Structures are given as C-alpha cells and as structure tokens.
C-alpha positions in Angstrom: 129.6 139.0 197.4 131.3 140.5 200.5 129.4 140.1 203.8 131.9 142.2 205.9 129.9 144.8 207.8 126.6 143.2 207.0 124.1 142.9 209.9 123.1 139.2 210.3 120.5 137.7 212.5 120.8 134.0 213.5 118.0 132.3 215.3 119.0 129.4 217.6 122.5 130.8 217.9 123.4 129.5 221.4 124.2 125.8 220.4 125.3 123.6 217.6 125.3 124.9 214.1 124.0 128.3 215.0 126.8 129.0 217.5 129.5 127.7 215.1 128.0 129.9 212.4 128.0 133.0 214.6 131.7 132.4 215.5 132.6 132.1 211.8 130.5 135.1 210.6 132.1 137.3 213.4 135.6 136.4 211.9 134.2 137.7 208.6 133.5 141.1 210.3 129.8 140.7 210.3 127.7 142.6 212.9 125.6 140.0 214.6 122.1 139.6 216.3 122.1 136.4 218.1 118.9 134.8 219.1 118.1 132.3 221.8 115.7 131.5 224.6 118.3 131.2 227.3 119.7 134.6 228.2 122.6 133.2 230.1 123.8 131.2 227.0 123.4 134.4 224.9 125.4 136.4 227.3 128.2 133.8 227.3 128.3 133.6 223.5 128.1 137.4 223.2 131.1 137.9 225.6 133.0 135.3 223.7 132.5 136.9 220.3 133.2 140.4 221.6 136.5 139.3 223.2 137.7 137.7 219.9 136.2 140.4 217.6 136.1 143.9 219.1 135.5 145.7 215.8 131.9 144.4 215.3 128.5 145.0 216.9 126.9 142.1 218.7 123.4 142.3 220.1 121.0 139.6 221.4 117.3 138.7 221.2 115.8 136.6 223.9 112.6 134.9 222.7 111.0 131.6 223.4 109.6 130.2 220.2 107.2 128.1 222.2 105.4 131.4 222.8 104.7 132.4 219.2 102.5 135.2 220.2 105.5 137.1 221.6 107.6 136.9 218.3 106.3 139.9 216.3 106.7 142.2 219.3 110.2 140.9 220.3 111.6 141.1 216.8 110.0 144.5 216.0 112.9 146.1 217.9 115.3 145.2 215.2 115.7 148.3 212.9 118.6 147.3 210.7 119.2 143.9 209.0 120.8 142.6 205.9 120.6 138.8 206.3 118.2 136.6 208.2 119.3 133.1 209.0 116.4 131.0 210.3 118.2 128.2 212.1 116.3 127.3 215.3 115.3 123.7 215.5 114.4 120.8 217.7 114.3 117.0 217.0 111.9 114.2 218.0 112.0 110.6 216.8 109.3 107.9 217.1 106.1 106.7 215.6 103.6 109.4 215.2 101.2 107.9 217.9 104.2 107.9 220.3 104.9 111.6 220.0 102.9 113.6 222.5 100.6 116.4 221.4 102.7 118.8 223.4 105.9 117.7 221.5 104.1 118.0 218.2 103.2 121.6 219.1 106.8 122.3 220.2 108.2 121.0 216.9 105.7 123.0 214.9 106.4 126.2 216.8 110.2 126.0 216.6 110.9 124.3 213.3 108.2 125.9 211.2 106.1 128.6 212.8 109.1 130.6 214.0 110.4 130.8 210.4 107.1 132.2 209.2 106.6 134.7 212.0 110.2 135.9 212.3 110.4 136.3 208.6 107.1 138.2 208.5 108.3 140.6 211.2 111.5 141.3 209.6 110.6 141.6 205.9 109.9 145.4 206.1 113.4 145.9 207.6 115.2 143.5 205.2 113.6 145.4 202.2 115.4 148.6 203.3 118.8 146.9 202.7 120.6 147.6 199.5 120.6 143.7 199.1 119.1 141.4 201.6 119.1 137.6 202.1 117.1 135.0 203.9 118.7 131.7 204.4 116.3 129.0 205.8 118.0 125.9 207.4 115.8 122.8 206.8 117.0 119.3 206.6 117.3 116.4 204.3 114.3 115.0 206.2 112.4 117.9 204.5 113.1 116.8 201.0 112.8 113.0 201.1 111.4 110.2 203.2 113.8 107.3 203.5 112.7 103.7 204.2 112.0 102.7 207.8 111.5 106.4 208.7 110.5 107.1 212.3 110.5 110.9 212.7 107.4 111.8 210.7 106.5 114.9 212.7 110.0 116.3 212.4 110.0 115.7 208.7 106.6 117.3 208.3 107.8 120.5 209.9 110.9 120.5 207.6 108.8 119.9 204.5 107.0 123.0 205.5 110.3 124.9 205.6 111.0 123.7 202.1 107.6 124.9 200.8 108.1 128.3 202.5 111.5 128.8 201.2 110.6 127.9 197.6 107.4 130.1 197.6 109.2 133.0 199.2 112.0 132.8 196.6 109.5 133.2 193.8 107.6 135.9 195.6 110.8 137.9 195.8 112.4 136.9 192.5 114.2 139.6 190.6 114.3 141.9 193.7 116.7 143.1 196.3 115.9 140.1 198.5 117.4 136.7 197.9 115.7 133.7 199.6 117.6 130.3 199.9 117.1 126.9 201.6 119.8 124.8 203.1 119.2 121.0 203.6 121.8 119.3 205.7 122.0 115.7 206.8 122.9 114.7 210.4 125.8 116.6 212.0 127.8 116.3 215.2 125.7 118.7 217.4 123.6 118.4 220.5 120.4 118.2 218.4 120.0 114.4 218.7 121.4 114.1 222.2 119.0 116.7 223.5 116.1 114.6 222.3 117.2 111.8 224.7 117.0 109.0 222.2 120.2 107.2 222.8 122.4 108.4 220.0 126.2 108.5 220.5 128.0 111.8 220.4 129.2 110.8 217.0 127.5 108.4 214.7 128.8 107.0 211.4 126.3 109.1 209.4 127.1 112.3 211.1 129.5 115.0 209.6 131.4 117.9 211.1 129.2 121.0 211.4 131.9 123.2 210.1 131.2 121.7 206.7 127.7 123.1 207.0 129.0 126.5 208.1 131.3 126.6 205.0 128.4 125.6 202.7 126.1 128.3 204.2 128.8 131.1 203.9 129.3 129.9 200.3 125.7 130.5 199.6 125.7 133.9 201.2 128.7 135.2 199.4 127.6 134.4 195.8 127.2 137.3 193.3 123.9 139.1 193.6 122.8 137.9 190.1 122.7 134.3 191.2 120.8 132.4 193.7 121.6 128.9 195.1 117.9 128.4 196.0 118.6 125.0 197.5 121.7 123.2 198.6 121.7 119.7 200.0 124.7 118.5 202.1 124.8 114.9 203.1 127.3 112.4 204.4 129.2 110.6 201.6 131.3 108.2 203.6 130.4 106.5 206.8 133.5 106.5 209.1 
C-alpha cells in the first residue's frame, strides 16, 4: 500500500521515535500533523521538515496530555486524516510504593488515556478516509512481565494499550479502518534518560530506533486485505 500523499498524525512527535518517524514519513511524501506539548520544539521540527520536503503539508497540534479534558476540543480541529499513530509515552521505574500518585496519574494520562481520547476524537474523521489506519505504539512491557520487574505502573499502562488495540481491531474488522499494535523493546532514545534513573545513553539491550521506524512503515504499507495486528520487535544480540 502506498502512503504517499496520505495525511498522518503522530502524537509525541518532538523527540525520540516520534521525531524520527516524522522525518522518515516526510521523505515518503506524507502530509504530516505533528503533536507535542512544547510548541517551540514543534516549530523547530516543522521548520526542519519543511526545509527538506517542500512538497508536503505539515501542521502542528499543541496539547498537554496531562490535561486530558482538553484533548477532545484540541483534536476536533483536524478535518482530514488517513492514519493515526498514537506514540506519546513517558517512563517510570521503581517499586509501586515508590512511584508517587502524581507520577501514576501522568503515566496513565500520557501512555493510555491519551490513546483512548485522541482515537475517540478522530474516529469520525478517520472513517471518512477511503482506507484509514490506527497504529498504537505500546511496548514489550505491555505483553509480558519479566522476572525482577520494577516498572509495574508503566507496564500496567502498556497492557491497557494492548487491550485497546486488540479490541478496536475487532470492532473495526472487515471495514475501511485497520488497527494495529506495535510492541518494541528498549531503544536508544531519550525516554529512559528523561526518567532520571541512571541509564547510559546506550545500554547493551537497546537497539537503533530506525529499526522501529522501518518496522512501523512496513506495517503501514501492507496490502489493504491484510493486517499485522501485532508486531513485537526486541533486541536479539546484546552488543
């Protein structure tokens, strides 16, 4: 399936995986709607994308997912959309009792509630597309709990994304809307460093986020008749 000319919204587009995905999709000739809560970062990314790709449309959405009551109104301004990529995410590590109630609310708002509310707001628009897609970015932490696991709250939000993705895929089966879930392992992004928990920029179990971008574009470009409902991408060799 050719995504050239399609209008794609990426949440959490100003850093890490979302930013790299926006850069790659712009090179495919996609019209982009980039979301973030920091308007200055959005402006910088928009200028960079426009300079390199002057034949596409690039617009921005400023919304703080820690204010979920604003989501419906902010995203209601979008009138055309073919693909929604729910990508925004925050990380927290530690025993459950050590995570503050405020941090639990933040993780729930960004990692799960934003997916529900943004999708709900944009479903009517997506259904006007000839063929629409929703790609929810979760995590391997949302499909299995390894031994000695110390990010329970994060995992709980990601398991919620898995349930949402699978239920939504069934709800819209055999329709013009394809729903998929993507479950990556740890990547070399700012996600872990932002959490302030002492990780190095590159750990042996991290992989290049370009691998994730390639996998996601592979999912989005499959024939309309098929659906990669779930794709797990994990590190194979620790180097």
